[in-house]
N, C-alpha and C positions, 0 to 999 in steps of 0.2 A: 270512565263509563258514563253514559248519559241516561237521564231519566226523563220521561214525559211523553207528550202528545204529538204535535205536528209542526215541522219547520224546515228551514233551508240555510245554506252558507256558500261562500266563495273567496279567493285570494288575489294578490297583486305582484307582478314582476315583468321584466322586459327582456325579450330574447335577443340572440346575437347570431342567428343563422346567416350564412353568407352565400349559399347556393340559391340564386334567384332566377325566375323566368319572367319577371316584370321589372320595369324601371324602379329605382330606389324611391323611398318615401320622400315627398317634398318636405321642405323645411316647415317647422311649426309656425303658423301665423301669429302675429302679436295679438293677444287677447287680454281681457281683464278678468282675473279670477273672482270667484264668489266671495263676498265679504261677510254677510250675515244671512241667517236662515231662520225662518219662523214656520213651524208646522203645527197645524191644529191637532188637538188631542183626540178628536173623534171625527167621524165622517157623517155625511148626509146620505141616507139610503135612498134607493129607488124601488119601484115596484118590479122587482126582478128576482131571480132565484139562481144561485150558483156561485162559483168562486173562480179565481185566477184572472179572467177577463183581459187577456192581451187584446189590444185594439189598434185600429188605424183609421185615419181621416181620409175619406175618399174624395175624388174630384167633384162628386155631386154634393159635397158639403155635409154628408151624413157620416156618423161614426159607426164603425162596425166592430163588434167585439165578440170574442168566443169565450164561453164559460165551460168549466168542468162540473160534473155531478150536479145537475139542476135542470130547470125548465127554461132558462133564459128569460127574455122579457115577456113571453106569453105564458104567464103563470098558471093559466087554466089548461095548459097542455101536459104532455107526458114527460116524465123524468128521463134524462139521457146522460151518458157519461161525458158527452161533448155536445155543445150546441152553439149556433151562431145567431146573433141578433143585429138588427138595424136599429140605431138609436138616434133620436132627435131631441132637441131642447138644450137647455143650459143647466149648469150645476144648480141643484135644488129644484129643478123643474124638468126632469128627464122622462121620456116615454119611449117605447120601442116595441118591436115585435120579433119573435124568433123566426128566422128564415129557413133554417135547416138544423138537423140534429142527428146523432147516432151514426148509423151506417151511411147516411147521405153525405156525411162529412169526411169520413176516413175509415180505415180498417185497422184491426189489431194484428200485429205481425208476430207476436211472441207467445201466443197461445193462452191457455187457461192461466189464471192468476194475474192477468194484466188487463188494464183498460186504457182508454184513450184520454190524453190530457192535452189541451192547447197550451202552447208555450210562447208563441210569438205571432204577430200579424203585421203585414205591411201592405200599403196601398200604392200601386204604381198607376197614377191616374185613377180610373175606376176599376182597375183589375185588382182583385184581392188575392193575397198569398197568406196561407195559414200553416204554421209549423205545429205538428201534432206528434206527440211521443207515446210510446208504450210505457206505462208506469205500473209497477207492481202494486198489488192491492194493499201491501203494507207500507207503501210510499218509499221503498228503499232500493229500487232498482230501475234503471232506465236503459234498456238494451238497444232500442231502435227508435228512429224518428224519420218522418218524411214531410214534404211540403206539398200542400194542396193548392189548387188554383180555381178561382171563380171569376167569370166575366159577366155575371148577372147579379151582382151585389149580394153574393152569399147564398143564393137560392139553390144552385147546383155547384158541384165541385168535381174536379178531375185530378187524377194523379196516376203515377205508374203503379199498377196493381201487382206487378211481378216481384218487386222487392222494395225495401225501404231505401231512401237516399243515404241514410247513415245507420250504422249498426255497430255491434261489438262494444257498446257503451262509450263510444267516442263521438263527441260533438252531437250528442243526442238530446240536449236541452238547448233549444234554439230560440233566440228572439232577434228582432231587427232594429236597426237605427230608425227612429221615427223622424222624418223630415217634413212633417206638416202635411197640409192638404194635398193629397195625391202625390206626395214626395217632392213638392215644388221647391223646397229649400235644399235639396240634395246638391252636393258640391260637384258631382260628375254624373256619369251615366251608369253608376253601379248601385246595386242594393247591397247594403252592409249587414252581415249577420253575425251575431255573437253566439258562442256555444260553450257549454260545460260538458265535461266528461263524467261518467260514473253515475251521478245522481243529480237531482234538481235542487237539492239543499242538503243540510246536515242530516245524516242518517239516524241520529239519536243513539242507536245501539251498536254502531260501528260494524254492521254486517257488510257494508260497502264503504269504499273510501269517500270521505267528504270532499266535495269540490272546493278547491282553493285557488283555481286559476280560471280566468276568462280568456277564451280564444276568439279570433276574428277571421271572418272570410268575407269576400266580396264576389259578386257575380253580375254580369251585365243585366240590365233591367229586363231585357227580352228573353233571358235564358235562366230564370230563377229555378225552374224545375229540371234544368239540364245539369246533372251532377258533374259532368266532365268540364263544364264551363266555370266551376267554382275555383277560386284561388284563395290560399290561406296565408295569413300574415306570418312572416318568418322572423321578424325583428327589424328588418331593414328593407323588406320588399315582399313579393307575393310568389307563392309556389302552388302548382296544381296538386301537389302531393300532401295529403292530410298529415302524413308523418313528419313533414317539415314545419308544421305549425309551432309557433312559440307564443307564450301568453302575452297579452297586452296588459294584463292586470293580475297580480298575485297578492293575496292578502291572507296571511297565516294566523291572524289574530284569533283568539278564543275568548268568548264573552260568557259571563255567568259561570265561571269555573266551578263554583259550588253554590248550591242553594240550601236554604234552611228546610224547605219542605220536599215534596216529591216532584217538583217541576223539573222540566228538562234543563240540563246543565252542560257546560263545556262546549259551547256552540260555535261553529265556524260561521263566517260572516258573508260568504259569497253564495248567492242563491239565484234561482230564476227570477228575473225582474225585467227591467226595460232600460233602453237608452233613448233619450229624447234630445234632439238638437234644438237649442234656443237661439234663433237668428239674431235677436236684439243683443244678446250677450256674447254671441259667437262661442258658445260653450256647449259641450256634450255633457249630459248628466246621466249617470248610471244609478239606478235605484235598486238596492238589494235589501236584505233583511235577515234577522235571526228570529228566534222565537219571541224575543222581547224588544227588539230594536229595529228601526229603519236605518239602513246604511247608505250614505250618499257619497258619490265619487264624481269628479269633474275632470274634463280634458278639453284641450283646444282642437283636437282632431279625433277621428274615430279610433285610431290606434294608440293614442296617448301623447304624452305621458299622463296617466290617470293618477289623480290625487284624492285620497279620502278627505272629505271636509266636514262630515257630521255623522255622529251616532245619535239618533233620536231615541231615547230610552223610555219605554212605557212601563218598565217594572215587571216583576214576575207576576204570575197569576195568583189570585183572580183579578182580572180587570173589571172595570165598571162601565156603565153605559155612557159615562162622561169622559172616559180615558181608556183607549185601547190602541194597540198597534195592528198588526196583520201580516199577511204574506202575499206573494205575487205582486209586489209593489211596482206600479208603473205611473208614468206621467203622460196622459193622453194629450197629444199636441193640439187637438181641437180646442182644448180649454185653456191654453196659454193665452193670457190676456194681452191687450195691445201694449201695456207698459213693459212687456217683456220680463217682468219680475214675478207677477202673480200667476200662479197655475194651480193645478189640482192633482192630488195623488189618489189613485185607486188602490185599495188593499182590502183584504178579506179576513175574517175570523171564522173558522170552521166550528160549528156547534158540536162536532164529534170529538173535539179535544182541546180547543184553545179558548182561554180567556174566562170561561164561566159566565158569559153574558148572553147565552142563548143564540138565536138566529138573527139578531138585529143587524149584523154586518155580513151575512152570507148572501150578498147581492152586489150589484154594481153600485158602489158608493164612492163619494168624492169628499176630500178634505182639502182645505186651502193650504198652499205652500207658497211662501214669498222668499225669493232668492234675490238679494240686493248685491250688485257688483261692488267690489272693493274699490276704494279710491287710493291713488298713489300720492295724493297731495300730502305735504308735511303737516304735522300738527301745528295749529295756529292759536289754540286756546291760551288765555292768559290766566295767571293765578287769581283765585277768587273763591268765594264761599259756595258757589253753585255746585249742586250734585250733578256730575257728568252722566249719571245713570238715570236721570229724570226721563220720563217717557218722550218728551219733546226732542231729546237729543238723538233719537234713532237707536238708542241702546236696546239690544235684544238680550233678555235675561237667559242664562244658561245654568244647567246643573247636571249632575250625573243622571239623576232621574227625579221625578216629583210625584209624591203619592196622590195629590189631588188632580194632577194633570195641568195645573196652571202655576205660573211663576209671577203672577201679577202683584202679589204682596211684596216682592223684593224691593220695588221702588214706588210703593203707594204712600210713602211718607209716614207710615204708622209703625210703631215698635211693639204692638200688643198682640199680633197674630202669631201663627206658627205654620210653617211648611216643612214637611219631612221628605227625605229621600229614601225612606224604607221601601225596598223593592224585592225582598226575599233573597237577595244575593248576600253571600258572605264576602263582602267586598273590602278591598284594601285602600280605597280612596273615595272621599266625598268632596264635592266642590260646588260652589255657588259663585256666580259672576255675571259678566256682561261681555258682549262683543259689539263692535261698531263697524259700519262700512268704511269709515275713515279713521285715521290715527288721531289720538288725543295724548296730551301730556297728563300724567297722573303721578301722585306721590303719597296719597292718603286714602286709606280704605277703612270704612267704619262697618264692622260686622256686628249685627245684633242677633243673638241667639233666639230660638223659639223654645218650645216646651222641652223639658228634660225629664227623663225617667231612667230606671235601671236598664231598660231595653235600648236606650240610645238618646240622641239629641245633642251630643257634644262630640268634640274631637278628643281623641287620645293623644296626648302630647300637644304640641304647639301648632296651630294652623299657620300656613304660609301663604304668601302672595306669589302668584305666577302671572306672567304677561305673555300675550301672543305675539310672536314675531315670525313673519313669513309663513303663517299658518301653523307654527309649532309653539307649544307651551314651554316656557323656560322659567327657571327659578330666578327670583330677584335677590340680590345680596343686601346685606346691612339692614335687615328688617328688625323693627322693634314693635312691641305690642304693649299697649297701655289700656287698662291695668294689666298686670301680668296674667297670662292665661294659665289656669291650673292644670289643664290636661285631663280632667276627669269630670264627673257629674257636678262637682262644686262650681263649675263654670257658670251654672245658674241659667234660669229661664229669662228671656227678654232682657239680656244684659249686653251692653255695647262694649266692644273691644276695638280700639283704634290701632291699625297697623300702619306705620310710617315706613316709606321706602325711598331710596334715591329717585329722582325724577326719571320716569320712563316714558318714552314715546311709543305708543302701542295702539293696536286696534282691538285689544281684549285684555281683561283682567279677571282673575278669579282667586277666591280664598279656598285653599285645598288642604286636606289633612286626612289622617287615619280616623275613620268613624269609630265611636265608642259604643259600649253597651252590649247586652247579650244578643241584640239583633243588628248590630253594626250599621247605624245610620246617624245622621246629624240633622239638625233643624235650623231654620232661619226665620226671622221676622222682618228684617230690613237689611239692605246692603247699599251703602252709599259710597261713591267714588269721587274724589276731589283732586284738584291741583291747587295747592295752597302755598302761602309763604311760610316755609318751615325748613329747618335743618334736618337732615337725615342722620340718624345714629350719632347724635351729639355726645353721648356718653360711651361710645365704642362698645356697646353691649349687643350690637346687632348680629343676626344670624342669617344664613342663606348662602347659597353657592354662587351667586352672581357677582357682578362688578361691585367693588366696595364704594361706599359713599365718599370716603376721603381719598384724595389723590395726593401725590407727592411730587415736589420738584427740588432739585439740588443734588449734592454729591454725598450727603450723609446716609447712614443706615437709618431705617425707620420701621415701625411696626406697631403692634398692639400687645401690651402685656395682658395676659388673660389669667385672672385669678392668682396673681403674684403678690397681692397686698399693696400695690403701688397706686391704686385708684383713689380719686377724690371721693367718689361714691360708687356704689355698685361693685362689680367684680373686675372691670377692665379699664384700661386707659391707653391713650396713644403715646408714642415716644419718638424722639429723634436723637441720634447720638453719633458723634464722629470725632476723630482727631484729624481735622482737615481745615480748609478755608472755604470761603464763599457762603452764600445764603442758601439755606435749605428750609422748606416749610411744608406743612400739611395744609391742604386747602379744599374748599368745597363750594360749588356754585349753588346759590339760593334764589328761588323765584321771588320776585318782588313786584310791587305795583308802582308805576311812575308817580312821583310827587309825594308818596307816603314816607313817613319817618319810621325808622327801625332802630332798635337798640340791640346790639350783638354783645354777648358775654362769653367768657371762658374762664376756666380755672387752670393755672399753669404753675408747675414746680420746676425750678431750674437748679442745675448743679453749681458748685462753688467756683468752677472755672469759667463761668459765663460772665464776661465783663458787664458793667452797668450800661444800660440803654442799647445793647446790641440785639436783645430779643425784641421781637415785634409781633403784636397782635393787631389786626386791622381788617378793613373792608376796602375792596378796590372794584373799579369798573373797567374791565380789560386790564390795561397796564397803568391806569390812573388810580392812585390811592385816594380814596374819599375821606377816610378817617383811620388813625392808627394810634397806638400807645406803645411805649417801650418798657422793657423790664431787664433786670440783670439777675445775678445769683440770688437764691432764696433758701429758706430753711423749711419750706413747706408750700402747699398750694396757696396761691394768691389769685383773687378774682380780678379780671380785667374787663373793661367795658368801653364800647364806643357807640356813638349815635350818629346816624347818617340820614340825610334826606335823599331819596332816589331822584336822579336827574330825569328830565323829560325823555320819553320814548325808550327808557331802559327797563327791561323786564327780568334782569338777572344780575346779581352781584356776587362777588367772590369773597368769602371770609377765609382768613388765613392766620396761621401762627407759626413762627419759626425763629431762626437766629443766624447771625453772621458768625461763622465758626472761627475761633481764635487760634486754631492749629494746636489745640490741647484737647485732651479727652474731655468732652463737654456734652451734656445732655439736657433735654427738657422733657417733662411729662405733661400731657394735656388731657383734660377731661371736662365733661359737662358743658359743652358749647350750647348756647341758647340764642334765640332770636325772638323779639317781641315787638 
């Protein structure tokens, strides 16, 4: 059951229909996916009135936009349920005038209890097309929609007044792919239209089905109002039958499953938004939203495959004038900057139900969005003391949400502040981290907590490190935390915990865990990420479900004794055992600096059957042993140590410990490896 005010949602999937009336879909072109995303926490308003604001950039270089429930850009005029405006200027300096409104723009098909809402706009040269739907006054029913046409820059409109183009709640929330000025960047002679069934967003009270799939149609540019000319995507081609349509995107996620207050909850993520083509990146970006988040998807083609790449979480209500989300999220192509990365989002907050910040964003307003393409280059950074999350590295700070709206303190070099991810959600995970456009090698994360109270500010249990691979977050194995993290409020305020992991090559890293306290949130004051000369899991105490730090070669059995009382210190130790012959060892690669001198140590216990000097502890560069020491049977743990100088141009050495098996039952126990 849902609680709250106003919002929307949609899902992701790919169809497999085989009956086609058009040629099959061409192969997906090679493109570069989006690497990092930066979204401003608030917008810059304009002197206008209304919400939704689907827009298009005409051939005359002006922007045209349609609003619902407002006066448009002529704020001295009368209120209307739909209005169209002509807009000039640049972000932060916009002006415009309302060109038409109300009955001049369209008609209501569904009778009393409905009004008109604009959902999409597209410019074909200087010809404007506007999709308008019938929306129930409670925002929970969309039975009909049609498309209007203007050849005089939005002053007059024509449409088929005998019937709507779409009815029966099917494909009745429509928006168009935005191909820039007059549609100049379109790949072919078609207008591409996206549609939702049922409702324009999550219904909140489940009186109608929440949209979870996005559908796609295309129509020749000269026939946009000719319903019989429309073809619908079937999964592998195009059909004139609406019933043959298959989703291009389905996303069944639910966000904010439970809130502490009376805010809306259990929200679907597919809603009325927009699709903008970015020529410089050769990517399509779909912008959706929930009550509290912006949802971003990318694709190399209009039909997919679509991939979700960001939830920008603004937290539950109340928002503030410095941090708020919104609905009807679009990216007007006119404001995509020459670098191809910087653009602006338009979104609104309704004073009737959302945010608690009045009417400050019930107008055409823009906030900056920066989408940086990913790099496929391998990681090239060398071990050192530098913080890889310093601002100059291109790192973009990320979190589940942020109470202030800013994550600047994560890498400001100070450990005295505090940022919270309290957002009114009863949530199962909190995280703080970074993403980069390019891959980096990382193996050391320093997390410094913020303020702690009974309400939250700490992780319940042990925080873990995850890394991003191919856009997915995965757990890292063999993690150790120093000092030990207590998993409750005694973790303390402004306290630093260092998490070491095996070296990871990744374009993202985060510290994640279950938030604690009566309001389930965590805090942070600083988060540093490094690639340093260190051993991972030298004491075999590490946790995590990923690849282990220690690898094995040989024919013997091997593993980790966990809590069996055989450790030199702590609870665990490594072991090798067999009745066999040949050399077997545990080994690990360690990042090093050329020319530097390192001392490697270990504690080893050997069984009585191990002959003298057939056990070996040492360091090698590839197959070349740089230093080693031998050992035989013992009666307890013995410390072994070797010192090496790293050869020129070498950035990684291998530390190992093992033995030549004498074909008798023989074992060694290993623990507490060190490097200094």
